[in-house]
C-alpha positions in Angstrom: 8.3 -2.7 -0.5 11.5 -2.8 1.7 11.3 0.8 2.8 14.2 1.8 0.7 12.1 4.4 -1.5 11.6 8.0 -0.7 8.4 8.7 1.3 6.7 10.6 -1.6 6.9 7.5 -3.8 5.7 5.2 -1.0 2.7 7.4 -0.6 1.7 6.9 -4.2 1.5 3.1 -4.1 -0.3 0.8 -1.6 0.2 -2.8 -0.8 -2.6 -5.1 -1.9 -4.9 -6.2 0.9 -7.4 -8.9 0.0 -10.6 -9.2 1.8 -10.1 -12.9 1.8 -7.4 -15.2 2.9 -5.8 -16.3 -0.4 -2.4 -17.8 -1.2 -1.8 -14.7 -3.4 -1.9 -12.6 -0.2 1.8 -13.2 0.4 3.1 -12.2 -3.1 4.2 -8.7 -2.2 1.7 -7.2 -4.6 0.6 -3.6 -5.1 -2.9 -2.3 -5.4 -3.8 -1.2 -9.0 -6.6 1.3 -8.8 -9.3 1.4 -11.2 -9.4 4.2 -13.6 -11.8 5.4 -16.2 -9.3 6.8 -18.7 -6.1 5.8 -20.5 -4.3 8.7 -18.8 -5.2 7.2 -15.4 -3.9 3.8 -16.5 -0.7 5.5 -17.5 -0.3 7.4 -14.1 2.8 6.6 -12.1 0.9 4.9 -9.3 -0.9 2.4 -11.7 2.0 1.9 -14.0 4.5 1.2 -11.2 2.0 -1.2 -9.4 1.3 -3.0 -12.7 5.0 -3.3 -13.4 5.9 -4.5 -10.0 2.9 -7.1 -9.9 4.2 -8.6 -13.2 7.8 -9.3 -11.8 8.7 -12.7 -10.9 8.4 -13.5 -7.1 12.1 -14.2 -6.8 12.8 -10.6 -7.7 10.1 -9.1 -5.5 11.3 -11.0 -2.5 15.0 -10.3 -3.0 16.5 -8.6 0.1 20.0 -7.6 -1.2 20.1 -4.5 -3.5 22.9 -5.8 -5.7 21.2 -9.1 -6.2 17.9 -7.3 -6.9 19.5 -5.1 -9.5 21.1 -8.1 -11.2 17.9 -10.2 -11.3 15.9 -7.1 -12.7 18.4 -6.4 -15.3 18.4 -10.2 -16.4 14.7 -10.1 -16.3 14.3 -7.1 -18.6 16.9 -8.5 -21.1 15.0 -11.8 -21.3 11.9 -9.8 -22.1 13.6 -7.6 -24.7 15.6 -10.4 -26.5 
């Protein structure tokens, strides 16, 4: 989302573009493509987009890499424990 990832990963995920003007349009969401199989649901592109979309907005909008890592780690620990 911040152009820090390698090109080959950026090509696998697409930003979500709504056809309507919605408040959710500014949430830095990624498009989750529809699949017909469980294997398709588990593909990197879909799994990464789903995980990213489920993150809190404060983590998705963080500009500092150190803060991002700290917030992400805290988020995962809260989920696990």
